[in-house]
N, C-alpha and C positions, 0 to 999 in steps of 0.2 A: 504494500500500500504506500503510495507516494503522498506524503502529507505536506501541506504548505508550511511555511516557516511559522505561521501564526493562525490560530483558529479562535472563533468566538466561544463563549461559554456554553451555548446550546449545542454546538458541534462537539465540544469537549465532553459534555455530559453524555452524549450518545456514544462517543468513543470509549468512555469509561465503562458504560454498560456493556460494550462489546469486548471488554477485556484489556483496555489500555491501562498503563500505570499512571496515576496522578502523582506527580513529584512536587512536593511543597518545599521550596527553597528559602522560606522565611526563617527568621530567627526564632529560637525557642519561646521567647516572651510573646511573640506574635501568635504562635501556634496555641499558646495557653489561652489566648483571648477567643479564638475560634479556629476550627479546623474542619475540613471536608472529610466525612466518614470514608474510610478506605484508602485515604491518601497516604503516601509514604513521605515522611519528613526527613530532609537532608539539607541542612543550611548551605547556602551558596558556597561558602568558604570550604566546605568539606567535599564538594563535587570532584575536584581533581584527584584526590587521593582515594576515591571510592568508585571510579569508573568501572572496575571489574564487578561491582555489585549491581550494576544497572543492566536491565535486559536489552538485548539487541534484536530480539525476535518479536517484539510487540511495540506499539506506539508508546512513547513517553510524553505525557502532557505536563509541561513545566509551568508552575504558577507561583506567584508571590502575592504581594498586597495589591499592586495596581498593574503589574506587567513589565516593569523596567528591569528589575533584577532577573526575572525569569527569561526575558528576551536575551540578556547577556549569557545566561546559562545555556539556553537553547543554541545560540550561536557557537558557544564553546563545545557543546556536545556534538553538534554537526561537524565541527572542525576536527573532532576526534573520532569520527566514524559512525556516529549515531544518526543516520539518515532518518530514523524513526522519531526523532525529537521534534516537538513543536511547542511553541509558546501559547499559553492561554491568555488571550487579550483581556485586559481589565482585571486580571487576577481574582483573588478571593473577594475583592470588593464587588466586582461584576457578578460573581457567583452568588453572593448574598443578595444582590438586587434582582437577579433573574432566575436563579435555580433553587436556592434554599433560603427562602425569605426569613427563616428562623435563626439564621446565623447572626451572631453578634458582629457589629461593624465598628471599625476604629479608623 
């Protein structure tokens, strides 16, 4: 599956239902405020040392608060052979506005 560099939260939610990994690259204090059920937390700074722990056989949906950090991580992952990585535009903020209205916002 060829994924674009970025998808909206509705597309991300469908990909998640289809088996994609939702990779949360926010800091621990942010995850303590709110998190998407089933997501995997790995702060942005830990990505380079944990590449071997990420799947290459399914889409990786990268998200943060608004989408800036996750876009940088997505570009890093793609540069390191993860053609299956895509950024979730708007991050958890957009997710809370459009997908899970019960999530806390900050």
